[in-house]
Structure formats: structure tokens, C-alpha cells
C-alpha positions in Angstrom: 17.3 3.9 -1.6 18.4 7.4 -2.9 16.7 10.7 -3.1 17.1 11.1 -6.7 13.6 12.3 -8.4 11.1 9.5 -9.4 11.2 8.1 -13.0 7.2 8.4 -13.0 5.1 11.2 -12.2 2.1 10.7 -9.7 -1.1 12.0 -11.1 -4.4 12.8 -9.4 -3.2 11.8 -5.8 -4.0 14.9 -3.6 -4.4 13.0 -0.5 -7.1 13.9 2.3 -6.0 15.0 5.7 -4.0 12.6 7.7 -5.7 9.5 9.1 -5.5 9.0 12.8 -5.3 5.1 14.0 -8.6 5.4 15.6 -10.2 6.3 12.3 -8.3 3.8 10.4 -9.4 1.0 12.9 -13.0 2.0 12.4 -12.8 1.4 8.9 -10.4 -1.7 9.1 -12.7 -3.5 11.3 -15.7 -3.5 8.7 -13.5 -4.3 5.7 -11.4 -7.3 7.6 -13.9 -9.6 7.6 -14.4 -9.6 3.6 -10.8 -9.6 3.4 -10.4 -12.6 5.7 -13.1 -14.6 3.8 -11.4 -13.9 0.5 -7.8 -15.3 1.6 -9.4 -17.9 4.0 -11.7 -19.7 1.4 -8.5 -20.3 -0.5 -6.4 -21.8 2.0 -9.2 -23.9 3.7 -9.2 -26.3 0.7 -5.5 -26.7 0.6 -5.8 -29.8 3.0 -9.2 -30.9 2.0 -8.7 -31.7 -1.6 -7.6 -35.2 -0.9 -10.6 -35.9 1.0 -12.9 -34.5 -1.2 -11.3 -36.6 -4.1 -11.8 -39.7 -2.0 -15.4 -39.0 -1.6 -16.6 -37.3 -4.8 -14.3 -37.9 -7.6 -10.9 -38.4 -9.0 -7.8 -36.3 -7.9 -7.5 -34.5 -11.4 -10.9 -33.2 -11.5 -10.8 -31.8 -8.0 -8.6 -29.0 -9.5 -11.8 -27.6 -10.6 -12.6 -27.1 -7.4 -10.1 -24.3 -7.2 -10.5 -23.5 -10.8 -14.3 -22.9 -10.7 -14.0 -20.3 -8.1 -10.9 -18.7 -9.6 -12.5 -18.5 -13.1 -15.8 -17.0 -11.7 -14.1 -14.4 -9.7 -11.7 -13.4 -12.4 -14.7 -12.8 -14.7 -16.4 -10.6 -12.1 -13.5 -8.6 -10.9 -13.4 -5.9 -13.6 -17.1 -5.7 -13.2 -17.1 -5.3 -9.5 -14.5 -2.5 -10.1 -16.8 -0.6 -12.4 -19.7 -1.1 -10.4 -18.1 0.1 -7.2 -17.0 3.3 -8.9 -20.5 4.0 -10.2 -22.8 2.9 -7.4 -20.8 3.1 -4.4 -18.4 0.7 -3.2 -20.1 -0.1 0.2 -23.3 -1.2 -1.4 -21.3 -3.2 -4.2 -19.5 -5.3 -1.5 -22.7 -5.9 0.3 -24.0 -7.7 -2.7 -20.7 -9.5 -3.5 -21.2 -10.6 0.2 -24.8 -12.0 -0.4 -23.7 -14.0 -3.5 -20.8 -15.5 -1.6 -23.0 -16.6 1.1 -25.3 -18.5 -1.4 -22.4 -20.3 -3.1 -21.1 -21.3 0.2 -24.2 -22.7 1.2 -24.2 -24.5 -2.1 -20.9 -25.9 -1.6 -21.9 -27.4 1.9 -24.9 -29.2 0.5 -23.1 -30.5 -2.6 -23.4 -34.4 -3.1 -21.3 -34.6 -6.3 -18.1 -33.3 -7.7 -20.1 -31.4 -10.4 -22.6 -29.9 -8.1 -19.5 -28.7 -5.7 -17.9 -27.1 -8.9 -21.1 -25.4 -9.9 -21.4 -24.1 -6.3 -18.0 -22.9 -6.4 -18.6 -20.9 -9.5 -21.3 -19.2 -7.6 -19.2 -18.6 -4.8 -16.4 -17.0 -7.0 -19.3 -14.6 -8.6 -19.5 -13.1 -5.1 -16.0 -13.7 -4.0 -14.6 -11.6 -6.9 -15.7 -8.6 -5.2 -14.8 -9.1 -1.6 -11.2 -8.0 -1.8 -11.7 -5.7 -4.7 -14.1 -3.6 -2.9 -12.6 -3.7 0.3 -9.4 -2.5 -1.0 -11.1 0.1 -2.8 -12.9 1.4 0.3 -9.6 1.6 1.9 -8.1 3.5 -1.1 -11.0 6.0 -1.0 -10.6 6.7 2.7 -6.8 6.4 3.3 -4.2 8.2 1.2 -1.3 6.0 -0.5 1.5 6.9 2.1 -0.8 6.3 5.0 -1.9 2.9 3.4 1.5 1.8 3.8 1.9 2.9 7.3 -1.1 0.7 8.3 0.2 -2.3 6.1 0.8 -4.4 9.6 -3.0 -4.5 10.0 -3.5 -5.8 6.5 -0.7 -8.5 7.1 -2.0 -9.4 10.6 -5.7 -10.1 9.0 -3.8 -12.0 6.1 -1.8 -14.0 8.6 -4.8 -14.9 10.6 -7.0 -16.1 7.6 -4.0 -17.9 6.1 -2.8 -19.7 9.4 -6.4 -20.5 10.4 -7.2 -21.9 6.9 -4.8 -24.9 6.7 -5.1 -25.9 10.3 -8.8 -25.6 10.5 -9.1 -27.5 7.1 -6.8 -30.1 8.2 -8.6 -30.7 11.6 -12.1 -30.7 10.2 -10.9 -33.1 7.5 -9.2 -35.5 9.8 -12.0 -35.2 12.3 -15.4 -34.3 10.7 -17.0 -33.4 7.5 -15.2 -31.2 5.0 -18.6 -29.5 4.3 -18.4 -27.4 7.2 -15.5 -25.6 5.7 -18.2 -24.1 3.5 -21.0 -23.8 5.7 -19.1 -21.9 8.4 -18.8 -19.0 5.9 -22.8 -18.0 6.1 -22.4 -16.9 9.9 -19.2 -15.0 9.0 -21.0 -13.2 6.0 -23.7 -12.1 8.2 -21.2 -10.6 10.5 -19.2 -8.8 7.8 -22.5 -7.4 6.2 -23.5 -5.9 9.5 -20.0 -4.2 9.7 -20.1 -3.0 6.2 -23.4 -1.6 6.5 -21.9 0.9 9.1 -19.7 2.5 6.7 -20.8 5.7 4.6 -21.9 5.0 1.1 -19.0 7.0 -0.3 -18.3 8.5 -3.7 -20.3 7.7 -6.8 -19.5 8.5 -10.3 -19.8 7.8 -14.1 -17.6 4.5 -14.6 -17.8 2.9 -18.0 -17.6 -0.6 -18.9 -21.1 -1.6 -17.7 -22.7 -1.7 -21.0 -20.1 -3.7 -22.7 -22.0 -7.0 -22.6 -20.0 -8.2 -25.5 -16.7 -7.8 -24.0 -18.0 -9.5 -20.8 -19.1 -12.5 -22.9 -15.8 -12.6 -24.8 -13.7 -12.5 -21.7 -16.0 -15.3 -19.9 -15.8 -17.7 -22.9 -12.1 -16.9 -23.6 -11.1 -17.3 -20.0 -13.0 -20.7 -19.6 -11.7 -22.2 -22.9 -8.2 -21.3 -21.7 -8.5 -23.1 -18.4 -10.1 -26.0 -19.9 -7.3 -26.3 -22.4 -4.6 -25.9 -19.8 -6.1 -28.2 -17.4 -7.3 -31.2 -19.6 -4.6 -31.0 -22.3 -1.8 -33.6 -22.0 -3.9 -36.3 -20.3 -7.9 -36.0 -21.3 -6.8 -35.2 -25.0 -3.4 -34.7 -26.5 -2.1 -31.2 -27.2 -1.8 -32.1 -30.9 -5.2 -33.7 -31.3 -8.3 -32.3 -32.9 -9.7 -31.4 -29.7 -6.5 -29.6 -28.4 -5.7 -27.8 -31.6 -9.5 -26.5 -31.7 -9.4 -25.4 -28.1 -6.2 -23.6 -28.4 -7.2 -21.9 -31.9 -10.9 -20.9 -30.2 -8.9 -19.5 -27.3 -6.5 -17.3 -29.4 -9.4 -16.2 -31.5 -11.5 -15.0 -28.9 -8.7 -13.4 -27.0 -7.6 -11.5 -30.0 -11.2 -10.5 -30.7 -11.6 -9.3 -27.1 -8.1 -7.1 -27.3 -9.3 -5.6 -30.5 -12.8 -4.7 -29.3 -11.6 -3.5 -25.7 -8.9 -1.3 -27.1 -11.4 0.8 -29.6 -14.1 1.4 -26.9 -14.2 4.5 -25.2 -15.7 2.5 -22.0 -14.5 -1.0 -22.2 -15.4 -3.7 -19.7 -11.6 -4.3 -19.0 -9.6 -1.4 -17.4 -7.6 -0.9 -20.4 -7.0 2.5 -19.9 -4.9 1.6 -17.0 -3.1 -1.2 -18.5 -2.0 1.4 -21.2 0.3 3.0 -18.4 3.5 1.0 -18.7 4.1 0.7 -14.9 0.8 -0.5 -14.1 1.0 -2.8 -17.2 4.3 -4.2 -15.7 3.0 -4.2 -12.0 -0.1 -6.3 -13.2 2.0 -8.8 -15.0 4.3 -8.9 -11.9 1.3 -9.6 -9.8 -0.2 -12.4 -12.3 3.1 -14.4 -12.1 3.6 -14.2 -8.3 -0.3 -15.2 -7.9 0.5 -18.1 -10.1 3.2 -19.4 -8.2 1.8 -18.5 -4.8 -1.5 -20.7 -5.5 0.8 -23.4 -6.8 2.3 -23.5 -3.5 -0.7 -23.3 -1.4 -3.0 -25.6 -3.4 -0.4 -28.4 -4.4 2.1 -28.7 -1.5 -0.3 -30.2 0.9 -1.2 -32.7 -2.0 2.4 -33.4 -2.5 2.9 -34.1 0.9 0.0 -36.4 1.7 0.2 -38.3 -1.6 3.9 -38.4 -2.1 5.1 -38.8 1.4 2.0 -40.1 3.3 2.0 -36.9 5.3 -1.2 -36.4 7.6 -3.8 -33.7 6.6 -3.2 -31.6 9.7 0.7 -31.8 9.4 0.5 -30.9 5.7 -1.5 -28.1 6.6 0.7 -26.8 9.5 3.7 -26.7 6.9 2.0 -23.9 5.2 2.3 -21.8 8.2 5.9 -20.7 7.7 4.6 -19.6 4.2 2.1 -17.2 5.8 4.5 -16.0 8.6 7.2 -15.1 5.9 4.6 -13.2 3.6 3.4 -11.1 6.8 7.0 -10.4 7.7 7.8 -9.5 4.2 4.5 -7.5 3.7 5.0 -5.5 6.9 8.6 -4.6 6.3 7.8 -3.4 3.0 5.0 -1.4 3.8 7.1 0.4 6.6 9.8 1.0 4.0 7.4 2.5 1.5 5.8 4.8 4.4 9.2 6.2 5.6 10.7 6.6 2.2 7.9 7.0 -0.1 9.6 4.8 -2.6 7.1 2.2 -4.0 9.5 -0.2 -6.0 12.5 -1.5 -4.5 11.8 -4.7 -2.5 9.7 -6.7 -4.9 12.5 -7.7 -7.5 14.6 -8.8 -4.5 11.9 -10.6 -2.8 10.9 -12.5 -5.9 14.5 -13.6 -6.6 14.6 -15.1 -2.9 11.4 -16.8 -3.4 12.5 -18.1 -6.8 15.6 -19.8 -5.1 13.6 -21.1 -2.2 11.3 -22.8 -4.5 14.0 -24.3 -6.6 15.4 -25.6 -3.3 12.1 -27.1 -2.4 12.1 -29.2 -5.6 15.4 -30.6 -4.5 15.4 -31.2 -0.9 13.9 -34.4 0.8 10.8 -33.8 2.0 11.9 -33.4 5.9 9.4 -30.9 7.9 12.2 -28.4 9.1 13.4 -28.0 5.5 10.1 -27.7 3.9 9.1 -25.2 6.7 12.4 -23.0 6.2 12.1 -23.0 2.5 8.1 -22.2 2.8 9.1 -19.2 5.2 11.8 -17.9 2.6 9.4 -18.4 -0.1 6.7 -16.5 1.9 9.1 -13.8 2.8 10.0 -12.9 -0.8 6.2 -13.1 -1.8 5.4 -10.8 0.7 6.9 -7.8 -0.8 4.7 -7.9 -3.8 1.1 -7.2 -2.8 1.8 -4.0 -0.6 4.1 -2.5 -3.6 1.3 -3.4 -6.1 -1.6 -1.9 -4.4 0.1 1.5 -3.7 1.6 1.7 -6.9 -1.5 1.1 -9.0 -3.9 2.9 -6.8 -1.7 5.8 -6.7 -1.2 6.2 -10.5 -5.0 5.6 -11.1 -6.1 8.4 -8.9 -9.0 8.6 -6.4 -11.5 8.7 -9.0 -10.6 5.5 -10.5 -10.1 3.4 -7.5 -12.5 0.8 -8.2 -10.9 0.1 -11.5 -7.3 0.0 -10.0 -8.4 -2.4 -7.4 -9.9 -4.3 -10.1 -6.6 -4.5 -12.0 -4.8 -5.8 -8.9 -7.5 -8.3 -8.2 -8.0 -9.3 -11.8 -4.1 -10.0 -12.2 -4.1 -11.8 -9.1 -7.3 -14.0 -10.0 -6.3 -14.7 -13.6 -2.8 -15.4 -12.8 -3.7 -17.7 -9.9 -6.3 -19.5 -12.2 -3.9 -20.0 -15.0 -1.1 -21.0 -12.7 -3.4 -23.7 -10.9 -4.1 -24.9 -14.1 -0.7 -24.9 -15.8 1.3 -26.1 -12.9 -1.5 -28.9 -12.2 -1.3 -30.2 -15.7 2.5 -30.3 -15.4 2.2 -32.2 -12.1 -0.6 -34.7 -13.2 0.9 -35.1 -16.7 4.2 -36.4 -15.2 2.4 -38.3 -12.6 0.7 -40.3 -15.4 -1.6 -43.1 -14.6 0.0 -44.5 -11.5 -1.9 -46.1 -9.0 -2.5 -43.2 -6.7 -2.8 -40.7 -9.7 -6.6 -40.9 -9.9 -7.9 -42.6 -6.6 -7.1 -41.2 -3.2 -5.9 -43.3 -0.3 -6.4 -41.9 3.2 -3.9 -39.3 4.3 -1.1 -40.9 6.0 -0.8 -44.0 3.7 2.5 -45.1 2.0 4.4 -42.8 0.1 4.4 -42.9 -3.7 7.7 -41.9 -5.3 6.4 -41.3 -8.7 4.0 -38.8 -7.2 6.8 -37.1 -5.3 8.9 -36.7 -8.5 6.2 -35.2 -10.6 5.7 -32.6 -7.9 9.3 -31.9 -7.6 9.4 -31.1 -11.5 6.4 -28.9 -10.9 8.0 -26.8 -7.9 11.1 -26.3 -10.2 8.8 -24.9 -12.9 7.1 -22.7 -10.5 10.8 -21.5 -9.3 11.3 -20.4 -13.0 8.0 -18.4 -13.4 8.9 -16.7 -9.9 12.2 -15.6 -11.4 10.6 -14.3 -14.5 8.4 -12.1 -12.3 11.5 -10.8 -10.6 12.9 -9.9 -13.8 9.5 -8.1 -15.0 9.4 -6.3 -11.6 12.9 -4.9 -11.9 11.9 -3.2 -15.0 9.2 -1.2 -13.3 10.0 2.6 -13.0 10.5 4.1 -9.4 7.5 5.9 -8.1 8.0 8.7 -5.1 4.6 9.0 -3.1 
């Protein structure tokens, strides 16, 4: 990294006084539980999907257990950002925790797949605000370069959440009832709410977008139609059938109407004013592509191992641990480099290229535990460079007065990319899988291997590798930023 002037000016970033470790830990102890819940809730289900499919319905439809949450969270992310900027991030975070708890309880009491998906949607309506508001609170109280200095704490929290998720999920599924994966959220939310209540109310201001009900409706319907089209196209209906064409046309029409409307409004629902900034737009695209790849690995790798190779639930969850360890190392190292050098864009393109190469190898090598673990570690190492870079860059360029909107851009990109990636990569895997004997009904984990299932997922992972390579190319185009 050189000392040449940056290619992009930093605006509205006058930092507060230096934050001590004690001051940061007081804040971190309050926001770590909401962040933990936002991460752990995704990884808990990675090993539980086959059991849920066996009890409540077919494998293909269980994709909506993840998609329902992601779709609801995606819709709510921009709204939470605007609400936080106007009414205070602490109070809005408290509200999102309450909704998340209600959805978690509903998931734990569900007796059908439809009921579980509906409860997951409610859970996502609250979950969409957990990470956004937690990050916005940190951004409000900690200046950009200091955030990079404390990146290790966030990486540690992410690790604990990610590591405990697959392991706890596998243990609960193998020895108990998967419903406890949701019911356990209720006491954790109570703990989080009590800690968040100790924070100051913080800044309030006039943030637009709350009156744009038409924009909210257009975004919700367009997102839902897109996910239905991507998820069911190719096996519930043919792409060129009347249903497929109608869904595709409706999605494009609503998306176009949304883009035209939001670009003309002075206070739109979506943070269009930030996305007009080229570095933010490129970084958001990078995050969306990265999230699609990450969700594909976390959600589908355990299914691939359990169905394609007869791996036990606990073992398939444990093989995700190297991924999280790699992400922690990549994230922590990137944060320290940013803190020391003040350069916010250097590691992400290299990291994504490493992840792409590892994912391509994952599609080719035999499903031997050491090989899978090593490649997952390399994938995580590369992926770990993305989020620290994106948070610092977007929040810095947005300025302190728009931290909620800036955090919503990051979370929206991650949620939307994760939802679309889950749908697209799942459609690829299940489309190649066809109607084989284990494509819809699930045998217990540990059963005989299914070669046609393994092939389908290998093709999917190769596609994921190509998308990760594309993300590396996009990231390389982002101008340098000196903090």
C-alpha cells in the first residue's frame, strides 16, 4: 500500500475524540447480543434443514425457511435505517428485538412447513433491524479508523455465533427437537433488550423515506415475485411457460417502476442518494455478490454432505467451522491493516479471488473431511476481507448524519444478495438433481450416499465460484479511500 493521495474525498467525517477500550467495551457489550442473534440464526438452520424436511415437508420447499426470513429482513432493512436516523437507533433496535422474539416463538411452535415459513417471515421483520441498528450505534459513537482498530471484537462475536450455530444445530437436531433452535432466542432477546436499554438514546433527526408507502409496497412485491420466480422456475414451472414468463415480466415491470419512482423522490424509501455515489454503489454490489456466495456455502454445504455423502448432522456442521475461523482471521487482519494504514480498499479484491479459487476446488475435490475443511478455511479467509472494508467505506462516505441509511445500504445489499443467491443457487442444485429418489424426501442423516445429489451440488459450487470471481472484479474497480 502506498502513500499516494486517495482517489475519493471523505465527506462529513469529523470524528469525535478517541475512544478508549473501556468506552468501546461498554458499547460492544450492549450490541454484541443483537449481532450474535443476527448471525447465529442463519447458521443454526444449516444443519437442521434435512430434519425439518423429514418432519414437515419436501427438501425443495424448505428453501423458503431461509428465504422467508431473508425476504422479510431485506424489505425492512431500508426502513430500519430511516427509522433509526429519525427516532433514535437505540429505541428502534429495541423494537426490532421484540418482533424478532415473537417470530422466534412462532417458529418454535410451528406444526407445518407453511406455519414455519410464516413465523420466519415475522422473525425476519424484526431480524432486519438487528445488525443494521447495532452497526449504526457503533458508527454513531466510534469514528471510522477506531472502528477498524476494534474489528477483532466484532470478528470474535461473529466467530462465536457462527461456530456455535452449526454445532448447536447439529447436536440439537441429532439428540433433540429442532424447535429449540428457535425457542432459545426468546431468553437471549430478553438479555439483549436489557443491555441495549442502558445505552443513551443518541441522535435524532429528519430522515426521509418513511412516507414513501408506495415505494415500500413496490419493493416488497417485486422482491417476493423475484424470489418465487428464481426458486420455483425450472421445476415447479418451466421458465418459458405462461407462469414463468408472467412472473418474470411482472418482476421486471415492478422493478422498473420502483427504480423510476425512487430516483425522482426527494425522500425515497430506498437510500438512492447514497447509491448515486459510485464507490458506494460498487461496494454495495460487491457485498451483494459476496453474500450470495456466503449464504450458498453456509446453507447448502451441510445439505450436500448429508444427502450426497451420508455425513452425520454434527459432522456436517463441524465442517463449517473452518469457514468461520477463516472469516475471523481475514476480518481481523483486514481491520488492523485499515487501522494502521488508513487505506480502506486493498484486501477485498484479493480475498474474493482467493475465495473463488477455493470454491472452484470445492466443486472438484472428493468430499474428504480434511479437504473440505481446508477449502472452507480458504474461502472464509477470502470472504473475511469484505465486511470490514464495506462498513468502514460506506459509513465514512455517508457521514455521521446518515449512519442509519449507510448501515441499511450494507445490510440491504447483504440481505438481498443472500436471498437471491440462496434462491438462484438452490434452483441450480435442485434443477440438476431432478426427481431422483432423494430429491424431495429426506432420509436420516448418515444414510447411504446419493451420487446424483453430489453431482448437482458440485455444479452449484462451481457456479458460486464464478460469482465470487465476478465480485473480485467489481471490488477491484472501487477507488481507494484514505480515512
